[in-house]
Short mmCIF file of the C-alpha atoms (twelve columns), coordinates in Angstrom:
data_MODEL
# 
_entry.id   MODEL 
# 
loop_
_atom_site.group_PDB 
_atom_site.id 
_atom_site.type_symbol 
_atom_site.label_atom_id 
_atom_site.label_alt_id 
_atom_site.label_comp_id 
_atom_site.label_asym_id 
_atom_site.label_seq_id 
_atom_site.Cartn_x 
_atom_site.Cartn_y 
_atom_site.Cartn_z 
_atom_site.pdbx_PDB_model_num 
ATOM 1   C CA . UNK A 1   48.880 154.840 -74.953  1 
ATOM 2   C CA . UNK A 2   52.334 153.936 -73.738  1 
ATOM 3   C CA . UNK A 3   54.866 153.754 -76.535  1 
ATOM 4   C CA . UNK A 4   57.229 150.807 -76.822  1 
ATOM 5   C CA . UNK A 5   60.917 151.623 -77.000  1 
ATOM 6   C CA . UNK A 6   62.180 149.271 -79.675  1 
ATOM 7   C CA . UNK A 7   64.923 146.978 -78.466  1 
ATOM 8   C CA . UNK A 8   64.915 144.965 -81.673  1 
ATOM 9   C CA . UNK A 9   63.859 141.926 -79.678  1 
ATOM 10  C CA . UNK A 10  63.112 139.909 -82.808  1 
ATOM 11  C CA . UNK A 11  66.051 140.595 -85.091  1 
ATOM 12  C CA . UNK A 12  66.732 137.596 -87.323  1 
ATOM 13  C CA . UNK A 13  63.216 136.223 -86.896  1 
ATOM 14  C CA . UNK A 14  60.641 135.686 -89.623  1 
ATOM 15  C CA . UNK A 15  56.954 135.990 -88.795  1 
ATOM 16  C CA . UNK A 16  53.668 135.215 -90.519  1 
ATOM 17  C CA . UNK A 17  50.583 137.156 -89.420  1 
ATOM 18  C CA . UNK A 18  47.229 136.109 -90.861  1 
ATOM 19  C CA . UNK A 19  44.449 138.645 -91.208  1 
ATOM 20  C CA . UNK A 20  47.062 141.383 -90.987  1 
ATOM 21  C CA . UNK A 21  45.432 143.913 -93.291  1 
ATOM 22  C CA . UNK A 22  43.393 145.655 -90.615  1 
ATOM 23  C CA . UNK A 23  42.886 145.996 -86.886  1 
ATOM 24  C CA . UNK A 24  44.798 143.756 -84.504  1 
ATOM 25  C CA . UNK A 25  46.609 141.812 -87.230  1 
ATOM 26  C CA . UNK A 26  47.875 145.003 -88.839  1 
ATOM 27  C CA . UNK A 27  49.228 146.212 -85.488  1 
ATOM 28  C CA . UNK A 28  50.836 142.816 -84.874  1 
ATOM 29  C CA . UNK A 29  52.656 143.050 -88.195  1 
ATOM 30  C CA . UNK A 30  53.804 146.635 -87.615  1 
ATOM 31  C CA . UNK A 31  55.133 145.923 -84.125  1 
ATOM 32  C CA . UNK A 32  56.868 142.722 -85.187  1 
ATOM 33  C CA . UNK A 33  58.669 144.674 -87.912  1 
ATOM 34  C CA . UNK A 34  59.621 147.450 -85.508  1 
ATOM 35  C CA . UNK A 35  61.187 144.814 -83.286  1 
ATOM 36  C CA . UNK A 36  63.320 143.588 -86.185  1 
ATOM 37  C CA . UNK A 37  61.326 140.658 -87.565  1 
ATOM 38  C CA . UNK A 38  60.749 140.128 -91.264  1 
ATOM 39  C CA . UNK A 39  57.012 139.777 -91.772  1 
ATOM 40  C CA . UNK A 40  54.648 138.003 -94.136  1 
ATOM 41  C CA . UNK A 41  51.503 140.143 -94.105  1 
ATOM 42  C CA . UNK A 42  48.627 137.832 -95.004  1 
ATOM 43  C CA . UNK A 43  45.146 139.106 -95.754  1 
ATOM 44  C CA . UNK A 44  42.525 137.976 -98.243  1 
ATOM 45  C CA . UNK A 45  41.137 141.500 -98.307  1 
ATOM 46  C CA . UNK A 46  37.527 140.482 -97.673  1 
ATOM 47  C CA . UNK A 47  34.909 142.285 -95.585  1 
ATOM 48  C CA . UNK A 48  34.160 141.201 -92.010  1 
ATOM 49  C CA . UNK A 49  31.591 138.705 -93.308  1 
ATOM 50  C CA . UNK A 50  34.182 136.938 -95.470  1 
ATOM 51  C CA . UNK A 51  32.972 138.301 -98.776  1 
ATOM 52  C CA . UNK A 52  35.139 139.687 -101.554 1 
ATOM 53  C CA . UNK A 53  38.918 139.858 -101.936 1 
ATOM 54  C CA . UNK A 54  41.405 142.690 -102.390 1 
ATOM 55  C CA . UNK A 55  45.148 142.035 -102.539 1 
ATOM 56  C CA . UNK A 56  45.916 145.723 -101.994 1 
ATOM 57  C CA . UNK A 57  44.816 145.435 -98.347  1 
ATOM 58  C CA . UNK A 58  47.879 143.365 -97.370  1 
ATOM 59  C CA . UNK A 59  50.148 145.396 -99.643  1 
ATOM 60  C CA . UNK A 60  49.219 148.654 -97.900  1 
ATOM 61  C CA . UNK A 61  50.508 147.262 -94.603  1 
ATOM 62  C CA . UNK A 62  53.685 146.088 -96.309  1 
ATOM 63  C CA . UNK A 63  54.131 149.608 -97.646  1 
ATOM 64  C CA . UNK A 64  53.737 151.012 -94.113  1 
ATOM 65  C CA . UNK A 65  56.367 148.633 -92.787  1 
ATOM 66  C CA . UNK A 66  58.752 149.408 -95.632  1 
ATOM 67  C CA . UNK A 67  58.292 153.140 -95.102  1 
ATOM 68  C CA . UNK A 68  59.371 152.671 -91.476  1 
ATOM 69  C CA . UNK A 69  62.488 150.813 -92.589  1 
ATOM 70  C CA . UNK A 70  61.202 147.320 -91.967  1 
ATOM 71  C CA . UNK A 71  61.058 144.279 -94.217  1 
ATOM 72  C CA . UNK A 72  57.799 142.626 -95.256  1 
ATOM 73  C CA . UNK A 73  56.025 140.858 -98.088  1 
ATOM 74  C CA . UNK A 74  52.317 140.580 -98.864  1 
ATOM 75  C CA . UNK A 75  50.274 137.412 -99.256  1 
ATOM 76  C CA . UNK A 76  46.605 137.342 -100.295 1 
ATOM 77  C CA . UNK A 77  45.685 133.696 -99.775  1 
ATOM 78  C CA . UNK A 78  42.794 132.414 -97.693  1 
ATOM 79  C CA . UNK A 79  43.476 130.528 -94.449  1 
ATOM 80  C CA . UNK A 80  40.292 128.493 -94.905  1 
ATOM 81  C CA . UNK A 81  41.882 125.879 -97.182  1 
ATOM 82  C CA . UNK A 82  44.957 123.715 -96.792  1 
ATOM 83  C CA . UNK A 83  46.199 124.945 -100.170 1 
ATOM 84  C CA . UNK A 84  45.911 128.562 -99.083  1 
ATOM 85  C CA . UNK A 85  47.650 127.896 -95.775  1 
ATOM 86  C CA . UNK A 86  50.464 126.099 -97.564  1 
ATOM 87  C CA . UNK A 87  51.037 129.085 -99.838  1 
ATOM 88  C CA . UNK A 88  51.034 131.455 -96.846  1 
ATOM 89  C CA . UNK A 89  53.725 129.503 -95.010  1 
ATOM 90  C CA . UNK A 90  55.658 128.895 -98.225  1 
ATOM 91  C CA . UNK A 91  55.794 132.646 -98.772  1 
ATOM 92  C CA . UNK A 92  57.915 132.971 -95.635  1 
ATOM 93  C CA . UNK A 93  60.257 130.144 -96.623  1 
ATOM 94  C CA . UNK A 94  60.546 131.179 -100.280 1 
ATOM 95  C CA . UNK A 95  61.080 134.870 -99.489  1 
ATOM 96  C CA . UNK A 96  63.072 134.829 -96.256  1 
ATOM 97  C CA . UNK A 97  64.367 131.262 -95.981  1 
ATOM 98  C CA . UNK A 98  62.883 130.450 -92.577  1 
ATOM 99  C CA . UNK A 99  59.903 130.786 -90.218  1 
ATOM 100 C CA . UNK A 100 60.020 131.498 -86.493  1 
ATOM 101 C CA . UNK A 101 56.674 133.043 -85.557  1 
ATOM 102 C CA . UNK A 102 53.069 132.385 -86.544  1 
ATOM 103 C CA . UNK A 103 50.316 134.703 -85.325  1 
ATOM 104 C CA . UNK A 104 46.859 133.441 -86.305  1 
ATOM 105 C CA . UNK A 105 44.523 136.407 -86.418  1 
ATOM 106 C CA . UNK A 106 42.357 136.024 -89.540  1 
ATOM 107 C CA . UNK A 107 38.647 135.895 -88.849  1 
ATOM 108 C CA . UNK A 108 35.167 136.768 -90.024  1 
ATOM 109 C CA . UNK A 109 31.795 137.147 -88.343  1 
ATOM 110 C CA . UNK A 110 28.243 136.252 -89.395  1 
ATOM 111 C CA . UNK A 111 25.832 136.959 -86.525  1 
ATOM 112 C CA . UNK A 112 22.651 134.923 -86.199  1 
ATOM 113 C CA . UNK A 113 20.713 133.050 -83.523  1 
ATOM 114 C CA . UNK A 114 20.840 129.265 -83.643  1 
ATOM 115 C CA . UNK A 115 17.210 129.109 -84.852  1 
ATOM 116 C CA . UNK A 116 18.047 131.050 -87.994  1 
ATOM 117 C CA . UNK A 117 21.749 130.575 -88.714  1 
ATOM 118 C CA . UNK A 118 22.405 128.918 -92.068  1 
ATOM 119 C CA . UNK A 119 24.736 126.029 -92.737  1 
ATOM 120 C CA . UNK A 120 26.774 128.272 -95.005  1 
ATOM 121 C CA . UNK A 121 27.210 130.884 -92.284  1 
ATOM 122 C CA . UNK A 122 28.201 128.178 -89.804  1 
ATOM 123 C CA . UNK A 123 30.721 126.575 -92.149  1 
ATOM 124 C CA . UNK A 124 32.224 129.866 -93.311  1 
ATOM 125 C CA . UNK A 125 32.997 131.066 -89.779  1 
ATOM 126 C CA . UNK A 126 34.278 127.690 -88.586  1 
ATOM 127 C CA . UNK A 127 36.464 127.356 -91.675  1 
ATOM 128 C CA . UNK A 128 38.133 130.750 -91.366  1 
ATOM 129 C CA . UNK A 129 38.645 130.692 -87.596  1 
ATOM 130 C CA . UNK A 130 39.108 127.097 -86.489  1 
ATOM 131 C CA . UNK A 131 40.198 125.392 -89.689  1 
ATOM 132 C CA . UNK A 132 42.262 128.467 -90.526  1 
ATOM 133 C CA . UNK A 133 44.211 128.132 -87.283  1 
ATOM 134 C CA . UNK A 134 44.645 124.395 -87.817  1 
ATOM 135 C CA . UNK A 135 45.716 124.764 -91.450  1 
ATOM 136 C CA . UNK A 136 48.528 127.254 -90.842  1 
ATOM 137 C CA . UNK A 137 49.760 125.374 -87.758  1 
ATOM 138 C CA . UNK A 138 49.706 122.134 -89.748  1 
ATOM 139 C CA . UNK A 139 51.954 123.731 -92.387  1 
ATOM 140 C CA . UNK A 140 54.286 125.430 -89.899  1 
ATOM 141 C CA . UNK A 141 54.690 122.485 -87.514  1 
ATOM 142 C CA . UNK A 142 57.174 120.454 -89.625  1 
ATOM 143 C CA . UNK A 143 59.356 123.532 -90.039  1 
ATOM 144 C CA . UNK A 144 59.324 124.257 -86.320  1 
ATOM 145 C CA . UNK A 145 60.040 120.620 -85.446  1 
ATOM 146 C CA . UNK A 146 62.999 120.431 -87.823  1 
ATOM 147 C CA . UNK A 147 64.613 123.597 -86.453  1 
ATOM 148 C CA . UNK A 148 63.618 122.757 -82.859  1 
ATOM 149 C CA . UNK A 149 62.068 126.172 -82.251  1 
ATOM 150 C CA . UNK A 150 59.001 128.234 -83.016  1 
ATOM 151 C CA . UNK A 151 56.246 130.385 -81.539  1 
ATOM 152 C CA . UNK A 152 52.510 130.293 -82.250  1 
ATOM 153 C CA . UNK A 153 50.016 132.867 -80.974  1 
ATOM 154 C CA . UNK A 154 46.345 132.084 -81.586  1 
ATOM 155 C CA . UNK A 155 43.481 134.563 -81.398  1 
ATOM 156 C CA . UNK A 156 40.485 133.411 -79.382  1 
ATOM 157 C CA . UNK A 157 37.786 135.647 -77.895  1 
ATOM 158 C CA . UNK A 158 35.696 136.246 -74.802  1 
ATOM 159 C CA . UNK A 159 32.844 135.316 -77.127  1 
ATOM 160 C CA . UNK A 160 33.820 131.717 -76.451  1 
ATOM 161 C CA . UNK A 161 32.535 132.150 -72.891  1 
ATOM 162 C CA . UNK A 162 29.001 132.621 -74.261  1 
ATOM 163 C CA . UNK A 163 27.699 135.142 -76.797  1 
ATOM 164 C CA . UNK A 164 24.039 135.507 -77.795  1 
ATOM 165 C CA . UNK A 165 23.528 135.487 -81.557  1 
ATOM 166 C CA . UNK A 166 27.051 134.284 -82.324  1 
ATOM 167 C CA . UNK A 167 27.002 130.492 -81.997  1 
ATOM 168 C CA . UNK A 168 29.296 129.918 -84.965  1 
ATOM 169 C CA . UNK A 169 31.811 132.522 -83.854  1 
ATOM 170 C CA . UNK A 170 31.820 131.572 -80.162  1 
ATOM 171 C CA . UNK A 171 32.114 127.851 -80.958  1 
ATOM 172 C CA . UNK A 172 35.101 128.477 -83.212  1 
ATOM 173 C CA . UNK A 173 36.808 130.796 -80.758  1 
ATOM 174 C CA . UNK A 174 36.506 128.445 -77.797  1 
ATOM 175 C CA . UNK A 175 37.669 125.523 -79.925  1 
ATOM 176 C CA . UNK A 176 40.793 127.570 -80.676  1 
ATOM 177 C CA . UNK A 177 41.599 127.517 -76.944  1 
ATOM 178 C CA . UNK A 178 41.362 123.710 -76.928  1 
ATOM 179 C CA . UNK A 179 43.505 123.572 -80.063  1 
ATOM 180 C CA . UNK A 180 46.082 125.800 -78.363  1 
ATOM 181 C CA . UNK A 181 46.324 123.525 -75.318  1 
ATOM 182 C CA . UNK A 182 46.781 120.448 -77.484  1 
ATOM 183 C CA . UNK A 183 49.326 121.988 -79.848  1 
ATOM 184 C CA . UNK A 184 51.339 123.149 -76.830  1 
ATOM 185 C CA . UNK A 185 51.428 119.581 -75.541  1 
ATOM 186 C CA . UNK A 186 52.313 118.050 -78.896  1 
ATOM 187 C CA . UNK A 187 54.904 120.548 -80.104  1 
ATOM 188 C CA . UNK A 188 56.386 121.530 -76.748  1 
ATOM 189 C CA . UNK A 189 58.824 118.603 -77.001  1 
ATOM 190 C CA . UNK A 190 60.314 120.363 -80.037  1 
ATOM 191 C CA . UNK A 191 60.828 123.638 -78.177  1 
ATOM 192 C CA . UNK A 192 57.709 125.142 -79.769  1 
ATOM 193 C CA . UNK A 193 55.305 127.138 -77.661  1 
ATOM 194 C CA . UNK A 194 51.675 127.924 -78.444  1 
ATOM 195 C CA . UNK A 195 49.529 130.404 -76.516  1 
ATOM 196 C CA . UNK A 196 46.179 132.102 -77.089  1 
ATOM 197 C CA . UNK A 197 44.797 135.578 -76.444  1 
ATOM 198 C CA . UNK A 198 41.235 136.789 -75.862  1 
ATOM 199 C CA . UNK A 199 41.383 140.432 -76.986  1 
ATOM 200 C CA . UNK A 200 38.847 143.208 -76.579  1 
ATOM 201 C CA . UNK A 201 39.692 145.932 -79.063  1 
ATOM 202 C CA . UNK A 202 38.106 148.512 -81.317  1 
ATOM 203 C CA . UNK A 203 38.081 146.830 -84.730  1 
ATOM 204 C CA . UNK A 204 35.867 146.635 -87.809  1 
ATOM 205 C CA . UNK A 205 34.263 143.554 -86.301  1 
ATOM 206 C CA . UNK A 206 33.529 144.795 -82.782  1 
ATOM 207 C CA . UNK A 207 32.060 148.086 -84.006  1 
ATOM 208 C CA . UNK A 208 29.881 146.607 -86.762  1 
ATOM 209 C CA . UNK A 209 26.141 147.383 -86.344  1 
ATOM 210 C CA . UNK A 210 25.148 143.707 -86.682  1 
ATOM 211 C CA . UNK A 211 27.532 142.693 -83.898  1 
ATOM 212 C CA . UNK A 212 26.452 145.574 -81.671  1 
ATOM 213 C CA . UNK A 213 22.809 144.615 -82.215  1 
ATOM 214 C CA . UNK A 214 23.193 141.080 -80.835  1 
ATOM 215 C CA . UNK A 215 24.924 142.575 -77.794  1 
ATOM 216 C CA . UNK A 216 22.041 145.022 -77.348  1 
ATOM 217 C CA . UNK A 217 19.443 142.246 -77.530  1 
ATOM 218 C CA . UNK A 218 21.347 140.158 -75.004  1 
ATOM 219 C CA . UNK A 219 21.562 142.917 -72.427  1 
ATOM 220 C CA . UNK A 220 18.555 145.147 -72.999  1 
ATOM 221 C CA . UNK A 221 15.981 142.544 -74.039  1 
ATOM 222 C CA . UNK A 222 17.129 139.308 -72.380  1 
ATOM 223 C CA . UNK A 223 18.975 141.024 -69.520  1 
ATOM 224 C CA . UNK A 224 21.998 138.777 -69.887  1 
ATOM 225 C CA . UNK A 225 25.678 139.792 -70.012  1 
ATOM 226 C CA . UNK A 226 26.867 140.210 -73.595  1 
ATOM 227 C CA . UNK A 227 30.021 138.087 -73.360  1 
ATOM 228 C CA . UNK A 228 30.351 135.454 -70.667  1 
ATOM 229 C CA . UNK A 229 29.707 137.294 -67.388  1 
ATOM 230 C CA . UNK A 230 30.712 140.746 -68.657  1 
ATOM 231 C CA . UNK A 231 28.149 143.517 -69.103  1 
ATOM 232 C CA . UNK A 232 28.334 146.327 -71.658  1 
ATOM 233 C CA . UNK A 233 29.712 148.989 -69.263  1 
ATOM 234 C CA . UNK A 234 32.631 146.702 -68.532  1 
ATOM 235 C CA . UNK A 235 32.989 145.900 -72.212  1 
ATOM 236 C CA . UNK A 236 33.027 149.575 -73.139  1 
ATOM 237 C CA . UNK A 237 35.646 150.225 -70.472  1 
ATOM 238 C CA . UNK A 238 37.565 147.252 -71.809  1 
ATOM 239 C CA . UNK A 239 37.753 148.467 -75.399  1 
ATOM 240 C CA . UNK A 240 41.349 149.141 -76.404  1 
ATOM 241 C CA . UNK A 241 43.049 150.277 -79.536  1 
ATOM 242 C CA . UNK A 242 44.310 147.270 -81.538  1 
ATOM 243 C CA . UNK A 243 47.881 148.379 -80.903  1 
ATOM 244 C CA . UNK A 244 47.481 147.521 -77.215  1 
ATOM 245 C CA . UNK A 245 46.514 143.953 -78.080  1 
ATOM 246 C CA . UNK A 246 49.530 143.719 -80.364  1 
ATOM 247 C CA . UNK A 247 51.810 144.526 -77.439  1 
ATOM 248 C CA . UNK A 248 50.794 141.285 -75.719  1 
ATOM 249 C CA . UNK A 249 50.732 139.191 -78.900  1 
ATOM 250 C CA . UNK A 250 54.229 140.290 -79.918  1 
ATOM 251 C CA . UNK A 251 55.602 140.029 -76.382  1 
ATOM 252 C CA . UNK A 252 54.501 136.378 -76.355  1 
ATOM 253 C CA . UNK A 253 56.810 135.886 -79.347  1 
ATOM 254 C CA . UNK A 254 59.887 137.166 -77.498  1 
ATOM 255 C CA . UNK A 255 62.362 135.353 -75.272  1 
ATOM 256 C CA . UNK A 256 60.824 137.055 -72.231  1 
ATOM 257 C CA . UNK A 257 57.821 134.732 -72.633  1 
ATOM 258 C CA . UNK A 258 59.870 131.561 -73.133  1 
ATOM 259 C CA . UNK A 259 58.304 129.807 -70.120  1 
ATOM 260 C CA . UNK A 260 54.728 130.311 -71.309  1 
ATOM 261 C CA . UNK A 261 53.126 127.461 -73.223  1 
ATOM 262 C CA . UNK A 262 49.505 126.370 -73.522  1 
ATOM 263 C CA . UNK A 263 48.221 129.493 -71.755  1 
ATOM 264 C CA . UNK A 264 45.277 131.774 -72.514  1 
ATOM 265 C CA . UNK A 265 45.422 135.521 -71.886  1 
ATOM 266 C CA . UNK A 266 42.905 138.342 -71.626  1 
ATOM 267 C CA . UNK A 267 43.895 141.750 -72.960  1 
ATOM 268 C CA . UNK A 268 41.907 144.987 -73.061  1 
ATOM 269 C CA . UNK A 269 41.236 148.239 -71.216  1 
ATOM 270 C CA . UNK A 270 44.720 148.431 -69.777  1 
ATOM 271 C CA . UNK A 271 44.375 144.961 -68.287  1 
ATOM 272 C CA . UNK A 272 46.336 141.833 -69.142  1 
ATOM 273 C CA . UNK A 273 45.341 138.655 -67.359  1 
ATOM 274 C CA . UNK A 274 45.922 134.941 -67.555  1 
ATOM 275 C CA . UNK A 275 43.000 132.520 -67.439  1 
ATOM 276 C CA . UNK A 276 42.965 129.540 -65.102  1 
ATOM 277 C CA . UNK A 277 42.635 126.113 -66.645  1 
ATOM 278 C CA . UNK A 278 39.145 124.580 -66.205  1 
ATOM 279 C CA . UNK A 279 38.793 122.444 -63.106  1 
ATOM 280 C CA . UNK A 280 36.024 120.505 -61.381  1 
ATOM 281 C CA . UNK A 281 34.393 122.766 -58.785  1 
ATOM 282 C CA . UNK A 282 32.655 120.092 -56.709  1 
ATOM 283 C CA . UNK A 283 32.396 116.308 -57.081  1 
ATOM 284 C CA . UNK A 284 30.840 113.297 -55.407  1 
ATOM 285 C CA . UNK A 285 32.219 109.774 -55.610  1 
ATOM 286 C CA . UNK A 286 30.460 106.418 -55.515  1 
ATOM 287 C CA . UNK A 287 32.469 103.203 -55.576  1 
ATOM 288 C CA . UNK A 288 29.488 101.256 -56.916  1 
ATOM 289 C CA . UNK A 289 28.612 103.769 -59.632  1 
ATOM 290 C CA . UNK A 290 25.609 106.041 -59.980  1 
ATOM 291 C CA . UNK A 291 21.948 105.763 -60.900  1 
ATOM 292 C CA . UNK A 292 19.187 108.335 -61.327  1 
ATOM 293 C CA . UNK A 293 17.813 107.763 -57.823  1 
ATOM 294 C CA . UNK A 294 21.222 108.525 -56.323  1 
ATOM 295 C CA . UNK A 295 21.370 111.832 -58.158  1 
ATOM 296 C CA . UNK A 296 17.845 112.665 -57.022  1 
ATOM 297 C CA . UNK A 297 18.930 112.430 -53.382  1 
ATOM 298 C CA . UNK A 298 18.623 115.887 -51.871  1 
ATOM 299 C CA . UNK A 299 22.056 115.821 -50.241  1 
ATOM 300 C CA . UNK A 300 23.832 114.819 -53.460  1 
ATOM 301 C CA . UNK A 301 21.805 117.236 -55.582  1 
ATOM 302 C CA . UNK A 302 22.352 120.088 -53.158  1 
ATOM 303 C CA . UNK A 303 26.094 119.470 -53.000  1 
ATOM 304 C CA . UNK A 304 26.594 119.250 -56.756  1 
ATOM 305 C CA . UNK A 305 24.331 122.159 -57.661  1 
ATOM 306 C CA . UNK A 306 25.007 124.323 -54.629  1 
ATOM 307 C CA . UNK A 307 23.684 127.846 -55.069  1 
ATOM 308 C CA . UNK A 308 23.556 127.683 -58.853  1 
ATOM 309 C CA . UNK A 309 20.482 129.056 -60.599  1 
ATOM 310 C CA . UNK A 310 19.339 128.941 -64.195  1 
ATOM 311 C CA . UNK A 311 19.807 132.478 -65.475  1 
ATOM 312 C CA . UNK A 312 18.671 131.659 -68.990  1 
ATOM 313 C CA . UNK A 313 14.941 131.502 -68.381  1 
ATOM 314 C CA . UNK A 314 12.145 133.706 -69.761  1 
ATOM 315 C CA . UNK A 315 12.412 137.122 -68.148  1 
ATOM 316 C CA . UNK A 316 9.175  136.830 -66.127  1 
ATOM 317 C CA . UNK A 317 10.176 133.429 -64.751  1 
ATOM 318 C CA . UNK A 318 13.589 134.678 -63.684  1 
ATOM 319 C CA . UNK A 319 12.294 137.676 -61.671  1 
# 
């Protein structure tokens, strides 16, 4: 991979990174520190399913940063409660006296099809991902407003574009994109920017057998792309080391990205891209309003539907 020549782009800044004990979050924290930021390394120390806790996980990353000459402090609170989020943000203020950057990365996964997924598995994933993003932003927002500056980077996923066997995870990840757009609109007036990334990287989560199995079923059994419209060969080619994702996440925190707000980025396999905002593809207008008969009209139906087909049918019916 290409190495970054440190220009100390973030000297004087203080950053919080959630879920920074492993994978992408760990690389975010390391690169932020190399660029001169003081970092709060947050990680509950649980497994990828959200079970257990180990404070040493965050401390090990702090030790890495310190060994390289950087400055960091560990925090082992959960992002899934308002109390935990408050303690995470307070760690930055109490230790370093300010907060400039918030990277929301903490997440868990509990695969399961909608027919079988439990309420507990639904709530746990939604709480860590979606509520976790909300909770830390909620605590950081007053600080950013008062100082009239701040950067937020949220971690979404291509799973939000559709992911068999991952309804809880995909719902949370796509909701994070909507949250990002809204936060950008609300906090932009205070010189705060909020962007989201959809990474594809080799992490504990993406290489877990349970996660790989739902991808296999989607493609080999149902003959549907694993994530959105992307098939496994493209996904395999798109797998990057977590450090490559961190390059984009940290760059979004620098002055070079000052004009970006409310945007969503793809990163993986040597590719960085920006997603378009959703738009209506085709529309028909009726000044008198619509009824079912109108929509049954062949011309209207043909125009609205166009060449679309239902890909999500039983395999025999779709051949």
